[in-house]
PDB file with SEQRES, HELIX, SHEET and CRYST1 records, atoms N, CA, C and O in Angstrom:
SEQRES   1 A   77  UNK UNK UNK UNK UNK UNK UNK UNK UNK UNK UNK UNK UNK          
SEQRES   2 A   77  UNK UNK UNK UNK UNK UNK UNK UNK UNK UNK UNK UNK UNK          
SEQRES   3 A   77  UNK UNK UNK UNK UNK UNK UNK UNK UNK UNK UNK UNK UNK          
SEQRES   4 A   77  UNK UNK UNK UNK UNK UNK UNK UNK UNK UNK UNK UNK UNK          
SEQRES   5 A   77  UNK UNK UNK UNK UNK UNK UNK UNK UNK UNK UNK UNK UNK          
SEQRES   6 A   77  UNK UNK UNK UNK UNK UNK UNK UNK UNK UNK UNK UNK              
HELIX    1 AA1 UNK A   49  UNK A   51  5                                   3    
HELIX    2 AA2 UNK A   57  UNK A   74  1                                  18    
SHEET    1 AA1 5 UNK A  45  UNK A  46  0                                        
SHEET    2 AA1 5 UNK A  35  UNK A  37 -1                                        
SHEET    3 AA1 5 UNK A  25  UNK A  29 -1                                        
SHEET    4 AA1 5 UNK A  17  UNK A  20 -1                                        
SHEET    5 AA1 5 UNK A  52  UNK A  54 -1                                        
CRYST1    1.000    1.000    1.000  90.00  90.00  90.00 P 1           1          
ATOM      1  N   UNK A   1      -4.312 -26.873   4.203  1.00  0.00           N  
ATOM      2  CA  UNK A   1      -4.723 -25.730   3.433  1.00  0.00           C  
ATOM      3  C   UNK A   1      -3.568 -24.723   3.411  1.00  0.00           C  
ATOM      4  O   UNK A   1      -3.002 -24.396   4.454  1.00  0.00           O  
ATOM      5  N   UNK A   2      -3.230 -24.242   2.233  1.00  0.00           N  
ATOM      6  CA  UNK A   2      -2.126 -23.295   2.084  1.00  0.00           C  
ATOM      7  C   UNK A   2      -2.560 -21.894   2.495  1.00  0.00           C  
ATOM      8  O   UNK A   2      -3.703 -21.489   2.283  1.00  0.00           O  
ATOM      9  N   UNK A   3      -1.646 -21.186   3.070  1.00  0.00           N  
ATOM     10  CA  UNK A   3      -1.904 -19.801   3.475  1.00  0.00           C  
ATOM     11  C   UNK A   3      -1.639 -18.877   2.285  1.00  0.00           C  
ATOM     12  O   UNK A   3      -0.565 -18.921   1.685  1.00  0.00           O  
ATOM     13  N   UNK A   4      -2.608 -18.054   1.954  1.00  0.00           N  
ATOM     14  CA  UNK A   4      -2.435 -17.088   0.871  1.00  0.00           C  
ATOM     15  C   UNK A   4      -1.954 -15.781   1.470  1.00  0.00           C  
ATOM     16  O   UNK A   4      -2.677 -15.171   2.257  1.00  0.00           O  
ATOM     17  N   UNK A   5      -0.752 -15.331   1.122  1.00  0.00           N  
ATOM     18  CA  UNK A   5      -0.243 -14.099   1.698  1.00  0.00           C  
ATOM     19  C   UNK A   5      -1.066 -12.896   1.233  1.00  0.00           C  
ATOM     20  O   UNK A   5      -1.490 -12.832   0.079  1.00  0.00           O  
ATOM     21  N   UNK A   6      -1.284 -11.960   2.130  1.00  0.00           N  
ATOM     22  CA  UNK A   6      -2.001 -10.731   1.816  1.00  0.00           C  
ATOM     23  C   UNK A   6      -1.030  -9.763   1.142  1.00  0.00           C  
ATOM     24  O   UNK A   6       0.137  -9.688   1.526  1.00  0.00           O  
ATOM     25  N   UNK A   7      -1.505  -9.024   0.141  1.00  0.00           N  
ATOM     26  CA  UNK A   7      -0.624  -8.038  -0.476  1.00  0.00           C  
ATOM     27  C   UNK A   7      -0.283  -6.935   0.522  1.00  0.00           C  
ATOM     28  O   UNK A   7      -1.073  -6.613   1.410  1.00  0.00           O  
ATOM     29  N   UNK A   8       0.884  -6.376   0.360  1.00  0.00           N  
ATOM     30  CA  UNK A   8       1.298  -5.280   1.242  1.00  0.00           C  
ATOM     31  C   UNK A   8       0.414  -4.074   0.990  1.00  0.00           C  
ATOM     32  O   UNK A   8      -0.025  -3.858  -0.139  1.00  0.00           O  
ATOM     33  N   UNK A   9       0.139  -3.270   2.037  1.00  0.00           N  
ATOM     34  CA  UNK A   9      -0.679  -2.076   1.832  1.00  0.00           C  
ATOM     35  C   UNK A   9       0.008  -1.107   0.878  1.00  0.00           C  
ATOM     36  O   UNK A   9       1.235  -1.085   0.780  1.00  0.00           O  
ATOM     37  N   UNK A  10      -0.777  -0.318   0.188  1.00  0.00           N  
ATOM     38  CA  UNK A  10      -0.246   0.664  -0.739  1.00  0.00           C  
ATOM     39  C   UNK A  10       0.495   1.741   0.046  1.00  0.00           C  
ATOM     40  O   UNK A  10      -0.025   2.245   1.041  1.00  0.00           O  
ATOM     41  N   UNK A  11       1.685   2.095  -0.380  1.00  0.00           N  
ATOM     42  CA  UNK A  11       2.488   3.129   0.294  1.00  0.00           C  
ATOM     43  C   UNK A  11       2.224   4.477  -0.373  1.00  0.00           C  
ATOM     44  O   UNK A  11       2.918   4.858  -1.315  1.00  0.00           O  
ATOM     45  N   UNK A  12       1.236   5.180   0.114  1.00  0.00           N  
ATOM     46  CA  UNK A  12       0.852   6.475  -0.459  1.00  0.00           C  
ATOM     47  C   UNK A  12       1.829   7.560  -0.036  1.00  0.00           C  
ATOM     48  O   UNK A  12       2.439   7.493   1.030  1.00  0.00           O  
ATOM     49  N   UNK A  13       1.962   8.568  -0.903  1.00  0.00           N  
ATOM     50  CA  UNK A  13       2.852   9.700  -0.609  1.00  0.00           C  
ATOM     51  C   UNK A  13       2.026  10.928  -0.252  1.00  0.00           C  
ATOM     52  O   UNK A  13       0.904  11.092  -0.731  1.00  0.00           O  
ATOM     53  N   UNK A  14       2.579  11.778   0.583  1.00  0.00           N  
ATOM     54  CA  UNK A  14       1.909  13.016   0.977  1.00  0.00           C  
ATOM     55  C   UNK A  14       1.537  13.820  -0.274  1.00  0.00           C  
ATOM     56  O   UNK A  14       2.353  13.995  -1.179  1.00  0.00           O  
ATOM     57  N   UNK A  15       0.291  14.304  -0.305  1.00  0.00           N  
ATOM     58  CA  UNK A  15      -0.197  15.096  -1.419  1.00  0.00           C  
ATOM     59  C   UNK A  15      -0.859  14.285  -2.521  1.00  0.00           C  
ATOM     60  O   UNK A  15      -1.488  14.852  -3.414  1.00  0.00           O  
ATOM     61  N   UNK A  16      -0.724  12.970  -2.469  1.00  0.00           N  
ATOM     62  CA  UNK A  16      -1.301  12.096  -3.494  1.00  0.00           C  
ATOM     63  C   UNK A  16      -2.800  11.907  -3.260  1.00  0.00           C  
ATOM     64  O   UNK A  16      -3.262  11.875  -2.119  1.00  0.00           O  
ATOM     65  N   UNK A  17      -3.548  11.784  -4.349  1.00  0.00           N  
ATOM     66  CA  UNK A  17      -4.966  11.462  -4.252  1.00  0.00           C  
ATOM     67  C   UNK A  17      -5.118   9.945  -4.265  1.00  0.00           C  
ATOM     68  O   UNK A  17      -4.574   9.258  -5.130  1.00  0.00           O  
ATOM     69  N   UNK A  18      -5.866   9.440  -3.292  1.00  0.00           N  
ATOM     70  CA  UNK A  18      -6.086   8.000  -3.173  1.00  0.00           C  
ATOM     71  C   UNK A  18      -7.578   7.731  -3.025  1.00  0.00           C  
ATOM     72  O   UNK A  18      -8.348   8.621  -2.664  1.00  0.00           O  
ATOM     73  N   UNK A  19      -7.972   6.504  -3.307  1.00  0.00           N  
ATOM     74  CA  UNK A  19      -9.341   6.059  -3.122  1.00  0.00           C  
ATOM     75  C   UNK A  19      -9.400   5.271  -1.824  1.00  0.00           C  
ATOM     76  O   UNK A  19      -8.649   4.314  -1.637  1.00  0.00           O  
ATOM     77  N   UNK A  20     -10.296   5.675  -0.924  1.00  0.00           N  
ATOM     78  CA  UNK A  20     -10.511   4.963   0.334  1.00  0.00           C  
ATOM     79  C   UNK A  20     -11.731   4.070   0.140  1.00  0.00           C  
ATOM     80  O   UNK A  20     -12.864   4.553   0.142  1.00  0.00           O  
ATOM     81  N   UNK A  21     -11.504   2.779  -0.027  1.00  0.00           N  
ATOM     82  CA  UNK A  21     -12.611   1.858  -0.310  1.00  0.00           C  
ATOM     83  C   UNK A  21     -13.542   1.687   0.884  1.00  0.00           C  
ATOM     84  O   UNK A  21     -14.700   1.312   0.706  1.00  0.00           O  
ATOM     85  N   UNK A  22     -13.067   1.952   2.085  1.00  0.00           N  
ATOM     86  CA  UNK A  22     -13.927   1.837   3.266  1.00  0.00           C  
ATOM     87  C   UNK A  22     -15.018   2.898   3.257  1.00  0.00           C  
ATOM     88  O   UNK A  22     -16.125   2.649   3.736  1.00  0.00           O  
ATOM     89  N   UNK A  23     -14.721   4.079   2.718  1.00  0.00           N  
ATOM     90  CA  UNK A  23     -15.693   5.179   2.688  1.00  0.00           C  
ATOM     91  C   UNK A  23     -16.171   5.501   1.279  1.00  0.00           C  
ATOM     92  O   UNK A  23     -17.027   6.366   1.096  1.00  0.00           O  
ATOM     93  N   UNK A  24     -15.630   4.821   0.295  1.00  0.00           N  
ATOM     94  CA  UNK A  24     -15.977   5.080  -1.113  1.00  0.00           C  
ATOM     95  C   UNK A  24     -15.807   6.548  -1.469  1.00  0.00           C  
ATOM     96  O   UNK A  24     -16.729   7.189  -1.972  1.00  0.00           O  
ATOM     97  N   UNK A  25     -14.612   7.072  -1.201  1.00  0.00           N  
ATOM     98  CA  UNK A  25     -14.341   8.468  -1.536  1.00  0.00           C  
ATOM     99  C   UNK A  25     -12.861   8.703  -1.765  1.00  0.00           C  
ATOM    100  O   UNK A  25     -12.008   7.937  -1.316  1.00  0.00           O  
ATOM    101  N   UNK A  26     -12.582   9.783  -2.477  1.00  0.00           N  
ATOM    102  CA  UNK A  26     -11.209  10.194  -2.757  1.00  0.00           C  
ATOM    103  C   UNK A  26     -10.726  11.082  -1.628  1.00  0.00           C  
ATOM    104  O   UNK A  26     -11.478  11.904  -1.103  1.00  0.00           O  
ATOM    105  N   UNK A  27      -9.482  10.913  -1.264  1.00  0.00           N  
ATOM    106  CA  UNK A  27      -8.868  11.775  -0.267  1.00  0.00           C  
ATOM    107  C   UNK A  27      -7.441  12.103  -0.660  1.00  0.00           C  
ATOM    108  O   UNK A  27      -6.791  11.363  -1.399  1.00  0.00           O  
ATOM    109  N   UNK A  28      -6.972  13.230  -0.149  1.00  0.00           N  
ATOM    110  CA  UNK A  28      -5.584  13.633  -0.350  1.00  0.00           C  
ATOM    111  C   UNK A  28      -4.802  13.231   0.888  1.00  0.00           C  
ATOM    112  O   UNK A  28      -5.210  13.534   2.009  1.00  0.00           O  
ATOM    113  N   UNK A  29      -3.687  12.554   0.691  1.00  0.00           N  
ATOM    114  CA  UNK A  29      -2.864  12.090   1.808  1.00  0.00           C  
ATOM    115  C   UNK A  29      -2.197  13.300   2.460  1.00  0.00           C  
ATOM    116  O   UNK A  29      -1.553  14.104   1.785  1.00  0.00           O  
ATOM    117  N   UNK A  30      -2.358  13.422   3.784  1.00  0.00           N  
ATOM    118  CA  UNK A  30      -1.769  14.556   4.496  1.00  0.00           C  
ATOM    119  C   UNK A  30      -0.544  14.184   5.311  1.00  0.00           C  
ATOM    120  O   UNK A  30       0.237  15.060   5.684  1.00  0.00           O  
ATOM    121  N   UNK A  31      -0.361  12.898   5.595  1.00  0.00           N  
ATOM    122  CA  UNK A  31       0.851  12.469   6.300  1.00  0.00           C  
ATOM    123  C   UNK A  31       1.095  10.987   6.059  1.00  0.00           C  
ATOM    124  O   UNK A  31       0.312  10.326   5.376  1.00  0.00           O  
ATOM    125  N   UNK A  32       2.163  10.474   6.609  1.00  0.00           N  
ATOM    126  CA  UNK A  32       2.537   9.080   6.357  1.00  0.00           C  
ATOM    127  C   UNK A  32       1.781   8.085   7.235  1.00  0.00           C  
ATOM    128  O   UNK A  32       2.066   6.888   7.195  1.00  0.00           O  
ATOM    129  N   UNK A  33       0.827   8.562   8.024  1.00  0.00           N  
ATOM    130  CA  UNK A  33       0.028   7.662   8.853  1.00  0.00           C  
ATOM    131  C   UNK A  33      -1.395   7.525   8.321  1.00  0.00           C  
ATOM    132  O   UNK A  33      -2.328   7.212   9.061  1.00  0.00           O  
ATOM    133  N   UNK A  34      -1.538   7.770   7.006  1.00  0.00           N  
ATOM    134  CA  UNK A  34      -2.805   7.575   6.306  1.00  0.00           C  
ATOM    135  C   UNK A  34      -3.923   8.484   6.803  1.00  0.00           C  
ATOM    136  O   UNK A  34      -5.075   8.070   6.927  1.00  0.00           O  
ATOM    137  N   UNK A  35      -3.558   9.727   7.082  1.00  0.00           N  
ATOM    138  CA  UNK A  35      -4.568  10.753   7.324  1.00  0.00           C  
ATOM    139  C   UNK A  35      -4.937  11.306   5.956  1.00  0.00           C  
ATOM    140  O   UNK A  35      -4.060  11.645   5.161  1.00  0.00           O  
ATOM    141  N   UNK A  36      -6.233  11.396   5.683  1.00  0.00           N  
ATOM    142  CA  UNK A  36      -6.728  11.886   4.411  1.00  0.00           C  
ATOM    143  C   UNK A  36      -7.654  13.063   4.650  1.00  0.00           C  
ATOM    144  O   UNK A  36      -8.207  13.222   5.738  1.00  0.00           O  
ATOM    145  N   UNK A  37      -7.819  13.890   3.618  1.00  0.00           N  
ATOM    146  CA  UNK A  37      -8.795  14.972   3.674  1.00  0.00           C  
ATOM    147  C   UNK A  37      -9.384  15.120   2.275  1.00  0.00           C  
ATOM    148  O   UNK A  37      -8.766  14.715   1.291  1.00  0.00           O  
ATOM    149  N   UNK A  38     -10.574  15.698   2.190  1.00  0.00           N  
ATOM    150  CA  UNK A  38     -11.142  15.934   0.866  1.00  0.00           C  
ATOM    151  C   UNK A  38     -10.200  16.824   0.055  1.00  0.00           C  
ATOM    152  O   UNK A  38      -9.541  17.690   0.631  1.00  0.00           O  
ATOM    153  N   UNK A  39     -10.116  16.640  -1.254  1.00  0.00           N  
ATOM    154  CA  UNK A  39      -9.190  17.423  -2.075  1.00  0.00           C  
ATOM    155  C   UNK A  39      -9.354  18.945  -1.949  1.00  0.00           C  
ATOM    156  O   UNK A  39      -8.368  19.671  -2.076  1.00  0.00           O  
ATOM    157  N   UNK A  40     -10.551  19.435  -1.707  1.00  0.00           N  
ATOM    158  CA  UNK A  40     -10.764  20.875  -1.579  1.00  0.00           C  
ATOM    159  C   UNK A  40     -10.634  21.382  -0.158  1.00  0.00           C  
ATOM    160  O   UNK A  40     -10.884  22.558   0.106  1.00  0.00           O  
ATOM    161  N   UNK A  41     -10.248  20.517   0.755  1.00  0.00           N  
ATOM    162  CA  UNK A  41     -10.159  20.877   2.162  1.00  0.00           C  
ATOM    163  C   UNK A  41     -11.348  20.311   2.917  1.00  0.00           C  
ATOM    164  O   UNK A  41     -12.308  19.832   2.314  1.00  0.00           O  
ATOM    165  N   UNK A  42     -11.280  20.368   4.205  1.00  0.00           N  
ATOM    166  CA  UNK A  42     -12.361  19.846   5.041  1.00  0.00           C  
ATOM    167  C   UNK A  42     -11.804  18.949   6.124  1.00  0.00           C  
ATOM    168  O   UNK A  42     -10.594  18.878   6.343  1.00  0.00           O  
ATOM    169  N   UNK A  43     -12.713  18.265   6.796  1.00  0.00           N  
ATOM    170  CA  UNK A  43     -12.338  17.425   7.932  1.00  0.00           C  
ATOM    171  C   UNK A  43     -11.521  16.218   7.466  1.00  0.00           C  
ATOM    172  O   UNK A  43     -11.868  15.544   6.497  1.00  0.00           O  
ATOM    173  N   UNK A  44     -10.444  15.973   8.175  1.00  0.00           N  
ATOM    174  CA  UNK A  44      -9.589  14.825   7.873  1.00  0.00           C  
ATOM    175  C   UNK A  44     -10.168  13.562   8.489  1.00  0.00           C  
ATOM    176  O   UNK A  44     -10.969  13.614   9.423  1.00  0.00           O  
ATOM    177  N   UNK A  45      -9.742  12.418   7.940  1.00  0.00           N  
ATOM    178  CA  UNK A  45     -10.104  11.141   8.513  1.00  0.00           C  
ATOM    179  C   UNK A  45      -8.917  10.206   8.406  1.00  0.00           C  
ATOM    180  O   UNK A  45      -7.999  10.434   7.618  1.00  0.00           O  
ATOM    181  N   UNK A  46      -8.943   9.161   9.200  1.00  0.00           N  
ATOM    182  CA  UNK A  46      -7.886   8.152   9.173  1.00  0.00           C  
ATOM    183  C   UNK A  46      -8.351   6.997   8.307  1.00  0.00           C  
ATOM    184  O   UNK A  46      -9.461   6.497   8.483  1.00  0.00           O  
ATOM    185  N   UNK A  47      -7.521   6.573   7.380  1.00  0.00           N  
ATOM    186  CA  UNK A  47      -7.828   5.432   6.521  1.00  0.00           C  
ATOM    187  C   UNK A  47      -6.954   4.254   6.918  1.00  0.00           C  
ATOM    188  O   UNK A  47      -5.793   4.422   7.291  1.00  0.00           O  
ATOM    189  N   UNK A  48      -7.516   3.085   6.835  1.00  0.00           N  
ATOM    190  CA  UNK A  48      -6.736   1.876   7.065  1.00  0.00           C  
ATOM    191  C   UNK A  48      -5.841   1.655   5.845  1.00  0.00           C  
ATOM    192  O   UNK A  48      -6.313   1.763   4.714  1.00  0.00           O  
ATOM    193  N   UNK A  49      -4.563   1.351   6.054  1.00  0.00           N  
ATOM    194  CA  UNK A  49      -3.646   1.170   4.924  1.00  0.00           C  
ATOM    195  C   UNK A  49      -4.147   0.186   3.869  1.00  0.00           C  
ATOM    196  O   UNK A  49      -3.927   0.403   2.677  1.00  0.00           O  
ATOM    197  N   UNK A  50      -4.804  -0.870   4.274  1.00  0.00           N  
ATOM    198  CA  UNK A  50      -5.273  -1.873   3.307  1.00  0.00           C  
ATOM    199  C   UNK A  50      -6.525  -1.433   2.554  1.00  0.00           C  
ATOM    200  O   UNK A  50      -6.947  -2.110   1.616  1.00  0.00           O  
ATOM    201  N   UNK A  51      -7.130  -0.303   2.951  1.00  0.00           N  
ATOM    202  CA  UNK A  51      -8.348   0.135   2.262  1.00  0.00           C  
ATOM    203  C   UNK A  51      -8.076   1.232   1.231  1.00  0.00           C  
ATOM    204  O   UNK A  51      -9.014   1.736   0.613  1.00  0.00           O  
ATOM    205  N   UNK A  52      -6.815   1.607   1.035  1.00  0.00           N  
ATOM    206  CA  UNK A  52      -6.540   2.655   0.058  1.00  0.00           C  
ATOM    207  C   UNK A  52      -5.757   2.123  -1.132  1.00  0.00           C  
ATOM    208  O   UNK A  52      -5.037   1.128  -1.048  1.00  0.00           O  
ATOM    209  N   UNK A  53      -5.927   2.823  -2.235  1.00  0.00           N  
ATOM    210  CA  UNK A  53      -5.190   2.546  -3.466  1.00  0.00           C  
ATOM    211  C   UNK A  53      -5.090   3.864  -4.210  1.00  0.00           C  
ATOM    212  O   UNK A  53      -5.804   4.809  -3.876  1.00  0.00           O  
ATOM    213  N   UNK A  54      -4.228   3.953  -5.205  1.00  0.00           N  
ATOM    214  CA  UNK A  54      -4.158   5.204  -5.968  1.00  0.00           C  
ATOM    215  C   UNK A  54      -5.520   5.495  -6.613  1.00  0.00           C  
ATOM    216  O   UNK A  54      -6.191   4.584  -7.097  1.00  0.00           O  
ATOM    217  N   UNK A  55      -5.908   6.743  -6.613  1.00  0.00           N  
ATOM    218  CA  UNK A  55      -7.147   7.134  -7.292  1.00  0.00           C  
ATOM    219  C   UNK A  55      -6.937   6.981  -8.799  1.00  0.00           C  
ATOM    220  O   UNK A  55      -5.865   7.296  -9.316  1.00  0.00           O  
ATOM    221  N   UNK A  56      -7.948   6.503  -9.488  1.00  0.00           N  
ATOM    222  CA  UNK A  56      -7.861   6.423 -10.944  1.00  0.00           C  
ATOM    223  C   UNK A  56      -7.926   7.842 -11.500  1.00  0.00           C  
ATOM    224  O   UNK A  56      -8.263   8.784 -10.783  1.00  0.00           O  
ATOM    225  N   UNK A  57      -7.607   7.985 -12.765  1.00  0.00           N  
ATOM    226  CA  UNK A  57      -7.704   9.314 -13.399  1.00  0.00           C  
ATOM    227  C   UNK A  57      -9.124   9.850 -13.294  1.00  0.00           C  
ATOM    228  O   UNK A  57      -9.329  11.028 -12.999  1.00  0.00           O  
ATOM    229  N   UNK A  58     -10.100   8.988 -13.533  1.00  0.00           N  
ATOM    230  CA  UNK A  58     -11.506   9.406 -13.474  1.00  0.00           C  
ATOM    231  C   UNK A  58     -11.897   9.838 -12.063  1.00  0.00           C  
ATOM    232  O   UNK A  58     -12.589  10.843 -11.897  1.00  0.00           O  
ATOM    233  N   UNK A  59     -11.468   9.097 -11.052  1.00  0.00           N  
ATOM    234  CA  UNK A  59     -11.795   9.449  -9.668  1.00  0.00           C  
ATOM    235  C   UNK A  59     -11.149  10.770  -9.277  1.00  0.00           C  
ATOM    236  O   UNK A  59     -11.782  11.609  -8.635  1.00  0.00           O  
ATOM    237  N   UNK A  60      -9.889  10.957  -9.665  1.00  0.00           N  
ATOM    238  CA  UNK A  60      -9.184  12.205  -9.350  1.00  0.00           C  
ATOM    239  C   UNK A  60      -9.837  13.381 -10.071  1.00  0.00           C  
ATOM    240  O   UNK A  60     -10.014  14.448  -9.483  1.00  0.00           O  
ATOM    241  N   UNK A  61     -10.194  13.192 -11.338  1.00  0.00           N  
ATOM    242  CA  UNK A  61     -10.844  14.255 -12.099  1.00  0.00           C  
ATOM    243  C   UNK A  61     -12.190  14.616 -11.481  1.00  0.00           C  
ATOM    244  O   UNK A  61     -12.508  15.796 -11.329  1.00  0.00           O  
ATOM    245  N   UNK A  62     -12.977  13.611 -11.125  1.00  0.00           N  
ATOM    246  CA  UNK A  62     -14.281  13.849 -10.505  1.00  0.00           C  
ATOM    247  C   UNK A  62     -14.128  14.664  -9.221  1.00  0.00           C  
ATOM    248  O   UNK A  62     -14.909  15.582  -8.970  1.00  0.00           O  
ATOM    249  N   UNK A  63     -13.127  14.330  -8.411  1.00  0.00           N  
ATOM    250  CA  UNK A  63     -12.899  15.058  -7.165  1.00  0.00           C  
ATOM    251  C   UNK A  63     -12.478  16.500  -7.445  1.00  0.00           C  
ATOM    252  O   UNK A  63     -12.927  17.417  -6.758  1.00  0.00           O  
ATOM    253  N   UNK A  64     -11.621  16.708  -8.444  1.00  0.00           N  
ATOM    254  CA  UNK A  64     -11.169  18.064  -8.774  1.00  0.00           C  
ATOM    255  C   UNK A  64     -12.298  18.905  -9.359  1.00  0.00           C  
ATOM    256  O   UNK A  64     -12.385  20.102  -9.086  1.00  0.00           O  
ATOM    257  N   UNK A  65     -13.152  18.296 -10.153  1.00  0.00           N  
ATOM    258  CA  UNK A  65     -14.306  19.017 -10.712  1.00  0.00           C  
ATOM    259  C   UNK A  65     -15.259  19.423  -9.586  1.00  0.00           C  
ATOM    260  O   UNK A  65     -15.794  20.531  -9.593  1.00  0.00           O  
ATOM    261  N   UNK A  66     -15.468  18.536  -8.633  1.00  0.00           N  
ATOM    262  CA  UNK A  66     -16.336  18.865  -7.498  1.00  0.00           C  
ATOM    263  C   UNK A  66     -15.789  20.058  -6.725  1.00  0.00           C  
ATOM    264  O   UNK A  66     -16.557  20.918  -6.293  1.00  0.00           O  
ATOM    265  N   UNK A  67     -14.478  20.120  -6.545  1.00  0.00           N  
ATOM    266  CA  UNK A  67     -13.850  21.248  -5.854  1.00  0.00           C  
ATOM    267  C   UNK A  67     -14.047  22.527  -6.666  1.00  0.00           C  
ATOM    268  O   UNK A  67     -14.418  23.563  -6.114  1.00  0.00           O  
ATOM    269  N   UNK A  68     -13.803  22.456  -7.967  1.00  0.00           N  
ATOM    270  CA  UNK A  68     -13.960  23.635  -8.827  1.00  0.00           C  
ATOM    271  C   UNK A  68     -15.406  24.121  -8.824  1.00  0.00           C  
ATOM    272  O   UNK A  68     -15.648  25.328  -8.782  1.00  0.00           O  
ATOM    273  N   UNK A  69     -16.358  23.213  -8.867  1.00  0.00           N  
ATOM    274  CA  UNK A  69     -17.768  23.599  -8.827  1.00  0.00           C  
ATOM    275  C   UNK A  69     -18.119  24.277  -7.511  1.00  0.00           C  
ATOM    276  O   UNK A  69     -18.823  25.286  -7.497  1.00  0.00           O  
ATOM    277  N   UNK A  70     -17.633  23.730  -6.413  1.00  0.00           N  
ATOM    278  CA  UNK A  70     -17.910  24.326  -5.107  1.00  0.00           C  
ATOM    279  C   UNK A  70     -17.309  25.724  -5.009  1.00  0.00           C  
ATOM    280  O   UNK A  70     -17.941  26.634  -4.471  1.00  0.00           O  
ATOM    281  N   UNK A  71     -16.091  25.902  -5.527  1.00  0.00           N  
ATOM    282  CA  UNK A  71     -15.453  27.214  -5.488  1.00  0.00           C  
ATOM    283  C   UNK A  71     -16.197  28.219  -6.362  1.00  0.00           C  
ATOM    284  O   UNK A  71     -16.305  29.391  -6.002  1.00  0.00           O  
ATOM    285  N   UNK A  72     -16.706  27.772  -7.500  1.00  0.00           N  
ATOM    286  CA  UNK A  72     -17.426  28.693  -8.391  1.00  0.00           C  
ATOM    287  C   UNK A  72     -18.755  29.123  -7.761  1.00  0.00           C  
ATOM    288  O   UNK A  72     -19.200  30.252  -7.967  1.00  0.00           O  
ATOM    289  N   UNK A  73     -19.384  28.234  -7.000  1.00  0.00           N  
ATOM    290  CA  UNK A  73     -20.640  28.588  -6.324  1.00  0.00           C  
ATOM    291  C   UNK A  73     -20.402  29.615  -5.226  1.00  0.00           C  
ATOM    292  O   UNK A  73     -21.270  30.445  -4.957  1.00  0.00           O  
ATOM    293  N   UNK A  74     -19.243  29.567  -4.595  1.00  0.00           N  
ATOM    294  CA  UNK A  74     -18.933  30.551  -3.542  1.00  0.00           C  
ATOM    295  C   UNK A  74     -18.937  31.963  -4.090  1.00  0.00           C  
ATOM    296  O   UNK A  74     -19.362  32.896  -3.408  1.00  0.00           O  
ATOM    297  N   UNK A  75     -18.465  32.128  -5.322  1.00  0.00           N  
ATOM    298  CA  UNK A  75     -18.393  33.441  -5.941  1.00  0.00           C  
ATOM    299  C   UNK A  75     -19.756  33.977  -6.366  1.00  0.00           C  
ATOM    300  O   UNK A  75     -19.879  35.169  -6.650  1.00  0.00           O  
ATOM    301  N   UNK A  76     -20.778  33.133  -6.417  1.00  0.00           N  
ATOM    302  CA  UNK A  76     -22.098  33.552  -6.872  1.00  0.00           C  
ATOM    303  C   UNK A  76     -22.975  34.057  -5.730  1.00  0.00           C  
ATOM    304  O   UNK A  76     -24.074  34.550  -5.986  1.00  0.00           O  
ATOM    305  N   UNK A  77     -22.541  33.955  -4.516  1.00  0.00           N  
ATOM    306  CA  UNK A  77     -23.362  34.379  -3.372  1.00  0.00           C  
ATOM    307  C   UNK A  77     -23.292  35.854  -3.144  1.00  0.00           C  
ATOM    308  O   UNK A  77     -23.925  36.367  -2.222  1.00  0.00           O  
TER     309      UNK A  77                                                      
END                                                                             
C-alpha cells in the first residue's frame, strides 16, 4: 500500500483571519505558534496547524459584521 503524503500545514501570518476547523470559528492569528483570538478581541486559543486555513471572504465578512454589531450594541446601553 502506497503512503499518501499529508499536505503541509498552512503557514498563517500574524494579523491574518483564518478558519479553525477544529472549533468551526474564525480567529485572528496573534503569533507564529498558531495562537488565535476572536477578531473583536477576547480569549485566545491554540489551534493545531493542520486545522487552520485562510478564512474565506464570507467567513471574514461574517466575523467582521459580528464585531461591528457587538460594538454598536455597546453604545446603546
